All heavy atoms as a GROMACS GRO file, in nm:
protein
  471
    1MET      N    1   6.915   7.798   8.233
    1MET     CA    2   6.971   7.895   8.338
    1MET      C    3   7.124   7.906   8.311
    1MET      O    4   7.180   8.005   8.356
    1MET     CB    5   6.936   7.823   8.467
    1MET     CG    6   6.974   7.897   8.588
    1MET     SD    7   6.858   8.029   8.605
    1MET     CE    8   6.915   8.121   8.747
    2LYS      N    9   7.195   7.817   8.242
    2LYS     CA   10   7.334   7.831   8.210
    2LYS      C   11   7.369   7.953   8.133
    2LYS      O   12   7.463   8.022   8.159
    2LYS     CB   13   7.375   7.702   8.158
    2LYS     CG   14   7.537   7.711   8.142
    2LYS     CD   15   7.585   7.572   8.077
    2LYS     CE   16   7.726   7.564   8.064
    2LYS     NZ   17   7.771   7.439   8.022
    3LYS      N   18   7.286   7.990   8.036
    3LYS     CA   19   7.300   8.096   7.948
    3LYS      C   20   7.292   8.224   8.039
    3LYS      O   21   7.378   8.316   8.006
    3LYS     CB   22   7.201   8.097   7.834
    3LYS     CG   23   7.206   8.216   7.752
    3LYS     CD   24   7.086   8.193   7.640
    3LYS     CE   25   7.041   8.338   7.610
    3LYS     NZ   26   6.930   8.334   7.515
    4GLN      N   27   7.209   8.240   8.127
    4GLN     CA   28   7.187   8.354   8.207
    4GLN      C   29   7.299   8.380   8.298
    4GLN      O   30   7.352   8.478   8.316
    4GLN     CB   31   7.057   8.343   8.287
    4GLN     CG   32   6.936   8.354   8.204
    4GLN     CD   33   6.818   8.318   8.275
    4GLN    OE1   34   6.819   8.256   8.383
    4GLN    NE2   35   6.701   8.359   8.232
    5LEU      N   36   7.358   8.260   8.359
    5LEU     CA   37   7.481   8.278   8.435
    5LEU      C   38   7.608   8.318   8.363
    5LEU      O   39   7.690   8.402   8.411
    5LEU     CB   40   7.504   8.145   8.505
    5LEU     CG   41   7.408   8.097   8.616
    5LEU    CD1   42   7.432   7.964   8.665
    5LEU    CD2   43   7.416   8.207   8.726
    6ILE      N   44   7.611   8.280   8.241
    6ILE     CA   45   7.739   8.319   8.153
    6ILE      C   46   7.713   8.464   8.130
    6ILE      O   47   7.810   8.537   8.141
    6ILE     CB   48   7.741   8.238   8.017
    6ILE    CG1   49   7.771   8.092   8.052
    6ILE    CG2   50   7.826   8.306   7.908
    6ILE    CD1   51   7.755   8.000   7.942
    7ILE      N   52   7.591   8.518   8.091
    7ILE     CA   53   7.575   8.649   8.071
    7ILE      C   54   7.610   8.746   8.200
    7ILE      O   55   7.675   8.838   8.198
    7ILE     CB   56   7.432   8.677   8.015
    7ILE    CG1   57   7.416   8.644   7.874
    7ILE    CG2   58   7.406   8.832   8.024
    7ILE    CD1   59   7.274   8.629   7.832
    8PHE      N   60   7.565   8.690   8.309
    8PHE     CA   61   7.591   8.744   8.447
    8PHE      C   62   7.738   8.766   8.463
    8PHE      O   63   7.796   8.864   8.521
    8PHE     CB   64   7.523   8.683   8.555
    8PHE     CG   65   7.530   8.745   8.691
    8PHE    CD1   66   7.475   8.876   8.712
    8PHE    CD2   67   7.602   8.687   8.788
    8PHE    CE1   68   7.493   8.929   8.830
    8PHE    CE2   69   7.613   8.752   8.912
    8PHE     CZ   70   7.562   8.866   8.931
    9GLY      N   71   7.810   8.649   8.445
    9GLY     CA   72   7.954   8.644   8.455
    9GLY      C   73   8.023   8.752   8.369
    9GLY      O   74   8.123   8.816   8.408
   10ILE      N   75   7.972   8.764   8.243
   10ILE     CA   76   8.026   8.860   8.150
   10ILE      C   77   8.012   9.004   8.208
   10ILE      O   78   8.091   9.091   8.199
   10ILE     CB   79   7.977   8.845   8.013
   10ILE    CG1   80   8.036   8.718   7.953
   10ILE    CG2   81   8.001   8.966   7.912
   10ILE    CD1   82   7.958   8.671   7.822
   11LEU      N   83   7.892   9.034   8.256
   11LEU     CA   84   7.848   9.153   8.321
   11LEU      C   85   7.947   9.191   8.434
   11LEU      O   86   8.001   9.307   8.460
   11LEU     CB   87   7.710   9.162   8.365
   11LEU     CG   88   7.609   9.181   8.250
   11LEU    CD1   89   7.467   9.170   8.307
   11LEU    CD2   90   7.608   9.309   8.163
   12ILE      N   91   7.967   9.103   8.527
   12ILE     CA   92   8.064   9.103   8.644
   12ILE      C   93   8.205   9.139   8.598
   12ILE      O   94   8.266   9.222   8.642
   12ILE     CB   95   8.039   8.994   8.735
   12ILE    CG1   96   7.910   8.977   8.805
   12ILE    CG2   97   8.166   8.998   8.837
   12ILE    CD1   98   7.884   9.089   8.900
   13ALA      N   99   8.252   9.056   8.498
   13ALA     CA  100   8.373   9.089   8.443
   13ALA      C  101   8.396   9.223   8.388
   13ALA      O  102   8.495   9.288   8.401
   13ALA     CB  103   8.410   8.964   8.342
   14GLY      N  104   8.294   9.267   8.305
   14GLY     CA  105   8.295   9.397   8.263
   14GLY      C  106   8.299   9.509   8.367
   14GLY      O  107   8.372   9.608   8.356
   15PHE      N  108   8.217   9.481   8.473
   15PHE     CA  109   8.229   9.582   8.588
   15PHE      C  110   8.358   9.593   8.645
   15PHE      O  111   8.416   9.700   8.669
   15PHE     CB  112   8.119   9.542   8.693
   15PHE     CG  113   8.104   9.634   8.797
   15PHE    CD1  114   8.039   9.758   8.784
   15PHE    CD2  115   8.142   9.595   8.930
   15PHE    CE1  116   8.033   9.847   8.881
   15PHE    CE2  117   8.116   9.692   9.028
   15PHE     CZ  118   8.069   9.815   9.005
   16ILE      N  119   8.433   9.478   8.660
   16ILE     CA  120   8.558   9.466   8.725
   16ILE      C  121   8.656   9.536   8.642
   16ILE      O  122   8.749   9.620   8.684
   16ILE     CB  123   8.608   9.310   8.754
   16ILE    CG1  124   8.512   9.262   8.876
   16ILE    CG2  125   8.744   9.317   8.796
   16ILE    CD1  126   8.520   9.123   8.896
   17VAL      N  127   8.655   9.511   8.514
   17VAL     CA  128   8.748   9.570   8.418
   17VAL      C  129   8.740   9.718   8.411
   17VAL      O  130   8.830   9.801   8.408
   17VAL     CB  131   8.727   9.510   8.272
   17VAL    CG1  132   8.803   9.595   8.168
   17VAL    CG2  133   8.771   9.370   8.277
   18TYR      N  134   8.597   9.766   8.426
   18TYR     CA  135   8.574   9.904   8.406
   18TYR      C  136   8.643   9.976   8.546
   18TYR      O  137   8.709  10.082   8.535
   18TYR     CB  138   8.435   9.943   8.394
   18TYR     CG  139   8.405  10.088   8.436
   18TYR    CD1  140   8.441  10.178   8.333
   18TYR    CD2  141   8.367  10.142   8.543
   18TYR    CE1  142   8.417  10.320   8.339
   18TYR    CE2  143   8.342  10.280   8.571
   18TYR     CZ  144   8.364  10.343   8.467
   18TYR     OH  145   8.353  10.494   8.486
   19ASN      N  146   8.622   9.918   8.662
   19ASN     CA  147   8.659   9.980   8.780
   19ASN      C  148   8.816   9.985   8.798
   19ASN      O  149   8.876  10.065   8.861
   19ASN     CB  150   8.595   9.907   8.898
   19ASN     CG  151   8.451   9.968   8.927
   19ASN    OD1  152   8.425  10.077   8.909
   19ASN    ND2  153   8.367   9.865   8.961
   20PHE      N  154   8.878   9.880   8.744
   20PHE     CA  155   9.020   9.883   8.745
   20PHE      C  156   9.094   9.953   8.640
   20PHE      O  157   9.205  10.010   8.666
   20PHE     CB  158   9.070   9.726   8.764
   20PHE     CG  159   9.054   9.669   8.892
   20PHE    CD1  160   8.980   9.552   8.901
   20PHE    CD2  161   9.104   9.721   9.006
   20PHE    CE1  162   8.966   9.489   9.021
   20PHE    CE2  163   9.098   9.660   9.126
   20PHE     CZ  164   9.014   9.541   9.131
   21PHE      N  165   9.039   9.944   8.520
   21PHE     CA  166   9.125  10.001   8.413
   21PHE      C  167   9.067  10.114   8.333
   21PHE      O  168   9.140  10.194   8.276
   21PHE     CB  169   9.153   9.878   8.319
   21PHE     CG  170   9.218   9.767   8.370
   21PHE    CD1  171   9.154   9.648   8.378
   21PHE    CD2  172   9.351   9.778   8.418
   21PHE    CE1  173   9.218   9.533   8.435
   21PHE    CE2  174   9.417   9.657   8.476
   21PHE     CZ  175   9.349   9.548   8.483
   22LEU      N  176   8.938  10.131   8.318
   22LEU     CA  177   8.863  10.224   8.240
   22LEU      C  178   8.794  10.322   8.305
   22LEU      O  179   8.684  10.376   8.259
   22LEU     CB  180   8.778  10.138   8.137
   22LEU     CG  181   8.827  10.019   8.051
   22LEU    CD1  182   8.725   9.952   7.988
   22LEU    CD2  183   8.927  10.079   7.956
   23GLN      N  184   8.836  10.366   8.424
   23GLN     CA  185   8.763  10.470   8.489
   23GLN      C  186   8.766  10.605   8.414
   23GLN      O  187   8.864  10.640   8.360
   23GLN     CB  188   8.828  10.489   8.636
   23GLN     CG  189   8.789  10.369   8.718
   23GLN     CD  190   8.848  10.378   8.866
   23GLN    OE1  191   8.929  10.477   8.877
   23GLN    NE2  192   8.807  10.308   8.961
   24ALA      N  193   8.654  10.676   8.441
   24ALA     CA  194   8.657  10.808   8.367
   24ALA      C  195   8.736  10.914   8.449
   24ALA      O  196   8.749  10.877   8.570
   24ALA     CB  197   8.495  10.856   8.372
   25LYS      N  198   8.777  11.015   8.390
   25LYS     CA  199   8.877  11.103   8.463
   25LYS      C  200   8.791  11.188   8.560
   25LYS      O  201   8.849  11.225   8.656
   25LYS     CB  202   8.943  11.191   8.344
   25LYS     CG  203   9.010  11.107   8.239
   25LYS     CD  204   9.152  11.158   8.217
   25LYS     CE  205   9.213  11.080   8.106
   25LYS     NZ  206   9.255  10.948   8.143
   26ASP      N  207   8.664  11.226   8.528
   26ASP     CA  208   8.589  11.311   8.608
   26ASP      C  209   8.531  11.220   8.715
   26ASP      O  210   8.465  11.113   8.695
   26ASP     CB  211   8.487  11.387   8.533
   26ASP     CG  212   8.400  11.479   8.617
   26ASP    OD1  213   8.450  11.521   8.730
   26ASP    OD2  214   8.284  11.495   8.582
   27ASP      N  215   8.536  11.256   8.849
   27ASP     CA  216   8.481  11.176   8.944
   27ASP      C  217   8.334  11.161   8.953
   27ASP      O  218   8.274  11.059   8.980
   27ASP     CB  219   8.528  11.227   9.094
   27ASP     CG  220   8.680  11.212   9.117
   27ASP    OD1  221   8.729  11.120   9.062
   27ASP    OD2  222   8.726  11.290   9.210
   28LYS      N  223   8.260  11.266   8.904
   28LYS     CA  224   8.112  11.274   8.906
   28LYS      C  225   8.076  11.175   8.788
   28LYS      O  226   7.984  11.087   8.812
   28LYS     CB  227   8.058  11.406   8.880
   28LYS     CG  228   8.063  11.505   9.005
   28LYS     CD  229   8.015  11.621   8.979
   28LYS     CE  230   8.018  11.714   9.092
   28LYS     NZ  231   7.967  11.855   9.070
   29THR      N  232   8.140  11.182   8.680
   29THR     CA  233   8.109  11.093   8.561
   29THR      C  234   8.133  10.950   8.595
   29THR      O  235   8.050  10.862   8.566
   29THR     CB  236   8.182  11.134   8.441
   29THR    OG1  237   8.168  11.275   8.410
   29THR    CG2  238   8.140  11.055   8.318
   30ASP      N  239   8.244  10.931   8.663
   30ASP     CA  240   8.265  10.785   8.712
   30ASP      C  241   8.179  10.732   8.803
   30ASP      O  242   8.125  10.617   8.794
   30ASP     CB  243   8.415  10.785   8.774
   30ASP     CG  244   8.461  10.644   8.801
   30ASP    OD1  245   8.451  10.569   8.726
   30ASP    OD2  246   8.496  10.626   8.923
   31ALA      N  247   8.119  10.810   8.899
   31ALA     CA  248   8.019  10.775   8.989
   31ALA      C  249   7.896  10.738   8.927
   31ALA      O  250   7.830  10.651   8.945
   31ALA     CB  251   8.013  10.886   9.100
   32VAL      N  252   7.849  10.828   8.832
   32VAL     CA  253   7.723  10.794   8.749
   32VAL      C  254   7.735  10.674   8.673
   32VAL      O  255   7.643  10.590   8.674
   32VAL     CB  256   7.690  10.914   8.661
   32VAL    CG1  257   7.579  10.883   8.571
   32VAL    CG2  258   7.663  11.035   8.741
   33ILE      N  259   7.847  10.639   8.604
   33ILE     CA  260   7.868  10.524   8.533
   33ILE      C  261   7.860  10.398   8.624
   33ILE      O  262   7.797  10.294   8.588
   33ILE     CB  263   7.987  10.540   8.450
   33ILE    CG1  264   7.982  10.634   8.339
   33ILE    CG2  265   8.026  10.394   8.390
   33ILE    CD1  266   8.103  10.661   8.268
   34SER      N  267   7.934  10.401   8.732
   34SER     CA  268   7.931  10.299   8.830
   34SER      C  269   7.798  10.266   8.886
   34SER      O  270   7.751  10.159   8.892
   34SER     CB  271   8.023  10.334   8.944
   34SER     OG  272   8.155  10.324   8.907
   35ILE      N  273   7.717  10.379   8.915
   35ILE     CA  274   7.579  10.358   8.971
   35ILE      C  275   7.490  10.289   8.855
   35ILE      O  276   7.411  10.197   8.889
   35ILE     CB  277   7.519  10.485   9.022
   35ILE    CG1  278   7.594  10.528   9.137
   35ILE    CG2  279   7.375  10.474   9.046
   35ILE    CD1  280   7.554  10.670   9.192
   36LEU      N  281   7.508  10.344   8.747
   36LEU     CA  282   7.419  10.276   8.630
   36LEU      C  283   7.457  10.134   8.609
   36LEU      O  284   7.371  10.046   8.592
   36LEU     CB  285   7.431  10.365   8.495
   36LEU     CG  286   7.364  10.497   8.499
   36LEU    CD1  287   7.397  10.572   8.372
   36LEU    CD2  288   7.212  10.490   8.529
   37TYR      N  289   7.586  10.102   8.605
   37TYR     CA  290   7.627   9.964   8.574
   37TYR      C  291   7.580   9.884   8.694
   37TYR      O  292   7.528   9.766   8.679
   37TYR     CB  293   7.789   9.959   8.556
   37TYR     CG  294   7.826   9.853   8.474
   37TYR    CD1  295   7.897   9.868   8.362
   37TYR    CD2  296   7.814   9.717   8.522
   37TYR    CE1  297   7.932   9.766   8.283
   37TYR    CE2  298   7.856   9.611   8.452
   37TYR     CZ  299   7.929   9.633   8.328
   37TYR     OH  300   7.970   9.528   8.244
   38THR      N  301   7.591   9.923   8.812
   38THR     CA  302   7.539   9.854   8.931
   38THR      C  303   7.392   9.830   8.923
   38THR      O  304   7.350   9.717   8.953
   38THR     CB  305   7.584   9.925   9.060
   38THR    OG1  306   7.720   9.947   9.061
   38THR    CG2  307   7.546   9.828   9.174
   39SER      N  308   7.322   9.934   8.878
   39SER     CA  309   7.178   9.910   8.866
   39SER      C  310   7.143   9.802   8.761
   39SER      O  311   7.054   9.723   8.779
   39SER     CB  312   7.120  10.037   8.832
   39SER     OG  313   7.134  10.145   8.931
   40VAL      N  314   7.215   9.805   8.658
   40VAL     CA  315   7.204   9.698   8.550
   40VAL      C  316   7.229   9.552   8.615
   40VAL      O  317   7.152   9.463   8.585
   40VAL     CB  318   7.279   9.726   8.429
   40VAL    CG1  319   7.282   9.605   8.339
   40VAL    CG2  320   7.232   9.848   8.356
   41LEU      N  321   7.337   9.547   8.686
   41LEU     CA  322   7.358   9.418   8.753
   41LEU      C  323   7.259   9.363   8.851
   41LEU      O  324   7.200   9.248   8.845
   41LEU     CB  325   7.495   9.426   8.825
   41LEU     CG  326   7.612   9.446   8.749
   41LEU    CD1  327   7.738   9.466   8.832
   41LEU    CD2  328   7.644   9.302   8.663
   42PHE      N  329   7.208   9.468   8.934
   42PHE     CA  330   7.086   9.421   9.028
   42PHE      C  331   6.972   9.393   8.950
   42PHE      O  332   6.895   9.303   8.990
   42PHE     CB  333   7.073   9.538   9.119
   42PHE     CG  334   7.173   9.531   9.245
   42PHE    CD1  335   7.249   9.636   9.268
   42PHE    CD2  336   7.188   9.422   9.314
   42PHE    CE1  337   7.349   9.619   9.369
   42PHE    CE2  338   7.269   9.412   9.428
   42PHE     CZ  339   7.352   9.523   9.453
   43GLY      N  340   6.949   9.465   8.833
   43GLY     CA  341   6.825   9.436   8.765
   43GLY      C  342   6.845   9.298   8.696
   43GLY      O  343   6.736   9.221   8.685
   44TYR      N  344   6.958   9.264   8.651
   44TYR     CA  345   6.979   9.131   8.594
   44TYR      C  346   6.964   9.010   8.696
   44TYR      O  347   6.913   8.912   8.666
   44TYR     CB  348   7.115   9.120   8.529
   44TYR     CG  349   7.125   9.002   8.421
   44TYR    CD1  350   7.042   9.017   8.300
   44TYR    CD2  351   7.184   8.896   8.454
   44TYR    CE1  352   7.047   8.912   8.216
   44TYR    CE2  353   7.183   8.778   8.367
   44TYR     CZ  354   7.114   8.798   8.252
   44TYR     OH  355   7.118   8.674   8.160
   45ILE      N  356   7.008   9.040   8.832
   45ILE     CA  357   6.987   8.956   8.928
   45ILE      C  358   6.832   8.929   8.958
   45ILE      O  359   6.796   8.818   8.982
   45ILE     CB  360   7.059   8.990   9.060
   45ILE    CG1  361   7.218   8.992   9.034
   45ILE    CG2  362   7.025   8.913   9.182
   45ILE    CD1  363   7.288   9.060   9.148
   46ALA      N  364   6.768   9.029   8.953
   46ALA     CA  365   6.612   9.018   8.974
   46ALA      C  366   6.555   8.942   8.857
   46ALA      O  367   6.469   8.863   8.899
   46ALA     CB  368   6.558   9.167   8.982
   47TYR      N  369   6.584   8.965   8.747
   47TYR     CA  370   6.549   8.889   8.623
   47TYR      C  371   6.585   8.746   8.639
   47TYR      O  372   6.490   8.657   8.615
   47TYR     CB  373   6.609   8.944   8.491
   47TYR     CG  374   6.577   8.866   8.382
   47TYR    CD1  375   6.442   8.854   8.321
   47TYR    CD2  376   6.673   8.787   8.319
   47TYR    CE1  377   6.424   8.780   8.216
   47TYR    CE2  378   6.641   8.703   8.212
   47TYR     CZ  379   6.524   8.710   8.156
   47TYR     OH  380   6.497   8.623   8.052
   48MET      N  381   6.701   8.707   8.687
   48MET     CA  382   6.732   8.565   8.693
   48MET      C  383   6.659   8.509   8.805
   48MET      O  384   6.620   8.394   8.804
   48MET     CB  385   6.887   8.558   8.735
   48MET     CG  386   6.976   8.581   8.611
   48MET     SD  387   7.154   8.537   8.650
   48MET     CE  388   7.189   8.554   8.812
   49ALA      N  389   6.634   8.586   8.913
   49ALA     CA  390   6.546   8.530   9.029
   49ALA      C  391   6.401   8.502   8.984
   49ALA      O  392   6.347   8.395   9.012
   49ALA     CB  393   6.542   8.621   9.144
   50TYR      N  394   6.351   8.597   8.894
   50TYR     CA  395   6.211   8.578   8.849
   50TYR      C  396   6.214   8.448   8.762
   50TYR      O  397   6.102   8.376   8.763
   50TYR     CB  398   6.178   8.696   8.768
   50TYR     CG  399   6.046   8.693   8.686
   50TYR    CD1  400   5.918   8.687   8.751
   50TYR    CD2  401   6.054   8.674   8.554
   50TYR    CE1  402   5.811   8.677   8.674
   50TYR    CE2  403   5.943   8.653   8.480
   50TYR     CZ  404   5.825   8.660   8.543
   50TYR     OH  405   5.696   8.649   8.466
   51CYS      N  406   6.304   8.436   8.672
   51CYS     CA  407   6.309   8.317   8.592
   51CYS      C  408   6.319   8.184   8.678
   51CYS      O  409   6.251   8.090   8.650
   51CYS     CB  410   6.412   8.324   8.497
   51CYS     SG  411   6.404   8.454   8.358
   52LEU      N  412   6.396   8.197   8.779
   52LEU     CA  413   6.413   8.080   8.867
   52LEU      C  414   6.289   8.046   8.931
   52LEU      O  415   6.241   7.925   8.941
   52LEU     CB  416   6.524   8.097   8.962
   52LEU     CG  417   6.560   7.981   9.052
   52LEU    CD1  418   6.623   7.862   8.965
   52LEU    CD2  419   6.662   8.008   9.149
   53LEU      N  420   6.217   8.142   8.983
   53LEU     CA  421   6.089   8.127   9.054
   53LEU      C  422   5.987   8.082   8.956
   53LEU      O  423   5.900   7.993   8.988
   53LEU     CB  424   6.053   8.244   9.122
   53LEU     CG  425   6.128   8.296   9.249
   53LEU    CD1  426   6.067   8.427   9.283
   53LEU    CD2  427   6.111   8.186   9.348
   54LYS      N  428   5.988   8.125   8.832
   54LYS     CA  429   5.896   8.081   8.736
   54LYS      C  430   5.912   7.932   8.701
   54LYS      O  431   5.821   7.845   8.686
   54LYS     CB  432   5.906   8.153   8.612
   54LYS     CG  433   5.802   8.152   8.511
   54LYS     CD  434   5.828   8.259   8.394
   54LYS     CE  435   5.719   8.258   8.289
   54LYS     NZ  436   5.749   8.350   8.194
   55LYS      N  437   6.039   7.879   8.689
   55LYS     CA  438   6.067   7.743   8.664
   55LYS      C  439   6.041   7.650   8.783
   55LYS      O  440   5.989   7.539   8.766
   55LYS     CB  441   6.221   7.716   8.639
   55LYS     CG  442   6.261   7.769   8.497
   55LYS     CD  443   6.403   7.734   8.470
   55LYS     CE  444   6.452   7.769   8.339
   55LYS     NZ  445   6.590   7.738   8.312
   56MET      N  446   6.046   7.706   8.910
   56MET     CA  447   6.014   7.633   9.024
   56MET      C  448   5.862   7.615   9.034
   56MET      O  449   5.822   7.503   9.093
   56MET     CB  450   6.070   7.696   9.156
   56MET     CG  451   6.216   7.684   9.158
   56MET     SD  452   6.285   7.775   9.303
   56MET     CE  453   6.199   7.693   9.430
   57LYS      N  454   5.789   7.698   8.975
   57LYS     CA  455   5.641   7.703   8.995
   57LYS      C  456   5.583   7.586   8.907
   57LYS      O  457   5.494   7.526   8.937
   57LYS     CB  458   5.595   7.832   8.956
   57LYS     CG  459   5.439   7.852   8.981
   57LYS     CD  460   5.389   7.980   8.945
   57LYS     CE  461   5.232   7.990   8.976
   57LYS     NZ  462   5.188   8.129   8.946
   58LYS      N  463   5.658   7.555   8.793
   58LYS     CA  464   5.612   7.447   8.702
   58LYS      C  465   5.629   7.318   8.753
   58LYS      O  466   5.691   7.269   8.821
   58LYS     CB  467   5.680   7.469   8.570
   58LYS     CG  468   5.633   7.585   8.486
   58LYS     CD  469   5.702   7.587   8.352
   58LYS     CE  470   5.656   7.708   8.279
   58LYS     NZ  471   5.708   7.723   8.146
   0.00000   0.00000   0.00000
Protein backbone atom coordinates (compact mmCIF):
# COMPACT_ATOMS: atom_id res chain seq x y z
CA MET A 1 0.00 0.00 0.00
CA LYS A 2 2.95 2.31 0.62
CA LYS A 3 3.95 2.18 -3.06
CA GLN A 4 0.44 3.20 -4.10
CA LEU A 5 0.42 6.14 -1.69
CA ILE A 6 3.77 7.35 -3.04
CA ILE A 7 2.43 7.19 -6.61
CA PHE A 8 -0.71 9.05 -5.50
CA GLY A 9 1.43 11.72 -3.84
CA ILE A 10 3.40 12.16 -7.06
CA LEU A 11 0.16 12.48 -9.04
CA ILE A 12 -1.14 15.13 -6.60
CA ALA A 13 2.16 17.02 -6.74
CA GLY A 14 2.04 16.95 -10.54
CA PHE A 15 -1.50 18.29 -10.50
CA ILE A 16 -0.52 21.15 -8.20
CA VAL A 17 2.55 22.00 -10.27
CA TYR A 18 0.49 22.01 -13.46
CA ASN A 19 -2.20 24.27 -12.01
CA PHE A 20 0.26 26.78 -10.58
CA PHE A 21 3.05 26.87 -13.15
CA LEU A 22 2.31 25.01 -16.39
CA GLN A 23 -1.17 26.08 -17.41
CA ALA A 24 -2.04 26.09 -21.10
CA LYS A 25 -2.54 29.47 -22.71
CA ASP A 26 -5.94 28.57 -24.16
CA ASP A 27 -8.71 28.35 -21.55
CA LYS A 28 -10.50 25.46 -23.27
CA THR A 29 -7.32 23.40 -23.56
CA ASP A 30 -6.48 24.12 -19.93
CA ALA A 31 -9.95 22.98 -18.86
CA VAL A 32 -9.68 19.75 -20.86
CA ILE A 33 -6.25 18.95 -19.40
CA SER A 34 -7.46 19.66 -15.87
CA ILE A 35 -10.54 17.47 -16.32
CA LEU A 36 -8.47 14.60 -17.72
CA TYR A 37 -5.89 14.86 -14.94
CA THR A 38 -8.64 14.94 -12.32
CA SER A 39 -10.25 11.89 -13.91
CA VAL A 40 -6.95 10.03 -13.64
CA LEU A 41 -6.68 11.03 -9.98
CA PHE A 42 -10.19 9.81 -9.17
CA GLY A 43 -9.56 6.61 -11.11
CA TYR A 44 -6.42 5.98 -9.09
CA ILE A 45 -8.34 6.62 -5.86
CA ALA A 46 -10.87 4.00 -6.97
CA TYR A 47 -8.04 1.58 -7.75
CA MET A 48 -6.50 2.13 -4.30
CA ALA A 49 -9.88 1.54 -2.66
CA TYR A 50 -10.34 -1.66 -4.67
CA CYS A 51 -6.91 -2.93 -3.59
CA LEU A 52 -7.64 -2.06 0.04
CA LEU A 53 -10.97 -3.88 -0.01
CA LYS A 54 -9.32 -6.86 -1.65
CA LYS A 55 -6.72 -6.96 1.14
CA MET A 56 -9.39 -6.62 3.83
CA LYS A 57 -11.31 -9.55 2.38
CA LYS A 58 -8.37 -11.91 2.89
